[in-house]
N, C-alpha and C positions, 0 to 999 in steps of 0.2 A: 884259634878266633881270640883277640885280645881286646875287644869292647871294654871298657870297665868304668866306672864310678869311684871315685872320692870316699874311703869310709874314715881316716884319721891317721894321725902321724903317730910314730913311737909306737907303733903297735907291738911289738917285740919285747918292751919291757912290760907290758901289760898280760904277757901271756899266763902268768900266775894266778891272777884274776879270774882271765876266763876259764883255766883248769878247774880251778873251785868249782864255780858257774858251772860246766859241760860234768862235773863230779869224775875227774880222768886224772893221771898224773900229769906233771910239768913235763916230764919227759916224751911222755905220748903226745902230748899237745904240741911239742916242738917237732916231732916227727910229722903231725899231719901238717902242719904249719909246712916244714918245708916240701913235703908231697903237694900241698897246693901253689907254691911258688913255681915248682917243676911242670906243675900241669895246666897255667894261666887259668887257674883259679884266683887266685892271691898275686898282687903285683906291688911291688918296691921298687919305689925311685925318692932315691936317698931318705928325708924323715917320713916321704908320703908312701901311705898303702891305699890302696884300691882293690873292689875284687869288681869279678865278671857283672856285669851291666845284663846280661840275659841270664833270666834263672835258669842255673844248669845243676841243679841240687840231685833230681832224679838221676845224671849222669854221671855222678863223683861216685866212682867204687869205693875208694878208702871211707867205711863209716863216719871215722872220728872226723875227718876234714869233710865229711858232708855236713854233719851237725854244727860244725866250725862254721863252716858258710853261712849255714841258712842263719846262726845268732849275728853274724855280721850283717847278713840280708836286712835281717828285719832291725837292726840299731842304724840304716840308714833311713833319710826322713823325707824316703817317697817309695814307690810303688818299682820294681824294674821289669824290662822284657819278659816278657813268658817265651818260652820254648813254643813257636808257632806248630800248629799242626791242629787235628780235629778232636781239640778240647774245651773245655770250660773257660781256661783263660784265657784261650784265645779268641774266642768267642767275646768275652766280657771286653777283652782289650780293643778288638775289632767295634764294638760297640762303643764304647767309649770315644774312641778317635773319629767317628762320625759324630757322634754329641757333639764335639767340640769344634768340628771342621763346621757343624752347623752353625755353630755359637760365634764364630770367626769370618764366617759369611754373610749370612742374615740376623742373626738375633742381637750382635753387638751394636748395630745401627738402631733399634727401635727404641724410639725417647722413651723409655720406661724402666726407673732405677729397679723396681719389683720386679720387672719379669724378667729383667740378663742377670739378676742376681738369683733368681728362682733357677735358671736355666742353671747355669755355675754349681748352684747347691746340689742338683740336683745330680750333676755330673761327678761329684763328689768333692767340690772345693769347701771348703770352712772358713766361711765368711763371718766377722763379726757384728754386731748391733752399731748402725749408723755408719759404716764403713761401705763404699760405693767404688766401682770402675766407671769411669764414665765411657761413653760412645765410640767405638771405632780403635778397642784395643782390643789387641789379640791375645786368646789365651793357648798356651801350649802343655799339655801333661795336665789337664783340668782336675784331675782327681789328686795331683801333688800340690796343690794352692792353699795354702793357712793365709789367713790375713784376720787381723785382732780387731779390736773396737775402732770406731771414728778415724778411719785410715783411708784415703782418698788415693785414686790411680787414675791421672787425667787424660786426656785425647791421645789418641793414634799411638799407645805404647805397646811394647810386644812382652808380655810377661810368658818367659820360658821356665816352667815348673817341672818340667820331664825330670830332674834331679833331685826336687824339692827345692819350694821357694817359700820362703816361711817372712811373714813382712807383720810385726808388733801392732802396738795402739799409738794412735793419733801421729800417723807417717802421712806424711805428705810425696806424692811421687809425681812430678811435673809431667807434661804434657811431655809427646816425643822420645819419653825415656828407652832404652832397650835393656831386658835383662834375660841375659843367656845364659844357660844353664851348662852347656857343654860347648866341646870342639872336636877335633882332631888330631891324632899324634901325627906330627907334621915331621918325626923322623921314622914312620913307617909305611914300607912302599904300600900296605894295606890300606893305608888311611882308617883307623880303626878309630872309633870316635871314644872321647873323653869326656866326663861329667862331674860337678860337683854342687852339693845344697848350695844355695844363696840364702843370707839371711840379713833382715834389716830390722833392726831395734825399733823400741817404741822414740817417738819424737823426733825419727831422722827425717832427713828433706833430701831429696834428692831432686836436682834442680832440672832444667829441661834439656834434650838432647843428651844426658849424660848416657853413659853405656857400662852397666853393671856384667863383668862377665863371671867365668862359673868361680865359685869358688871365694868369692866376697863376701865379707862379713861386714856391714856397716852399723857401728856403735851407736849405742844410746846416744840421742840429742847430736848425732854427730849430720856433718854438712858436705854434699857431692856436688860441687858448681857446675854451672854449663858445659858441656861439650869435655867433659872429663869421663876418662877410661879408668874403672878401679875392676883389680882381680887379687887383692887382698884385704886385710882387714883393716879399718879405719879404727882409730880408737874412740870409746865415748867423746862428745862435746867436741872432736877435731872438724875443723873446715878443711875440705880437699879438694886441689885444682889445678887445671894442667897438666902436661905431659909426666907423665909417672906420678900422677894424683899426689903432685906433693903437699905439705902441710901449710896451710896458708892461715892460720889462725886457731882461735878458740872459741866457741858459742857461748853464753853467759849460760850458767847451770842454773838449776833450780826449774825448769822449764814446766808449765802448768797451763796448757791449752787447748782448744778442742777445735779441730780443723773444719769441722762442719761440712762435708763436700757434698750431701743429702738434703739440703734444705729447698726452701722452695723456689729460690733464685736458681739454683740447679736441677731444677725438675728435668728439664729437657738435655742434659747432658749425659 
């Protein structure tokens, strides 16, 4: 099984730090590291490292590898898929999936900010003061959604937070934007799933029909123009658009405004 979720780059260079945190020698951690690579627990693809996105902790036989996997797993800004069975983790996951599907089928159409946000928060989403998600927007991975204060997500968007979706303060996400946390390995006959967290920093603006793919990181105050696909880091204040999300300019700095997506005139949104 090679379903995986991105952890970080250049993990090898930080093994000494991890050895200190785990209270073990660097040599023993190198051995555990090799074990993980050989047993589909850890995956190395160039400078990128991913871990198994199904929680296989209790199936890892090597004790230090098991502890290292648990540490890496807990550093990812999302929960991961449990090993399904007759256990609490499976029950909780199934309950959350039913809760979010009820939101996507029914609750997200109710013209009340308060009811929609309450439903999301009860499902585990963290949504800051004066932020809102307008009607008919779908949320996947409800428990991994994090939104700061005074941010707005427009109509008919899709927020895929299964690998972690972190949205800052004063962010504007226009209608019909797609944010996709994962995909599949096109070089694998088994079509293994792959994913990575997405981050949108304060004051960013994502214009209509943009698509943010897994691993995108939109910098402070950056702008993604309409109909643009982004699957990489965008520097602060940069304006990107077109094929390949090419730089198109730079936004004014010193941004200081409120989005105001939850006022009287958006009551029915």
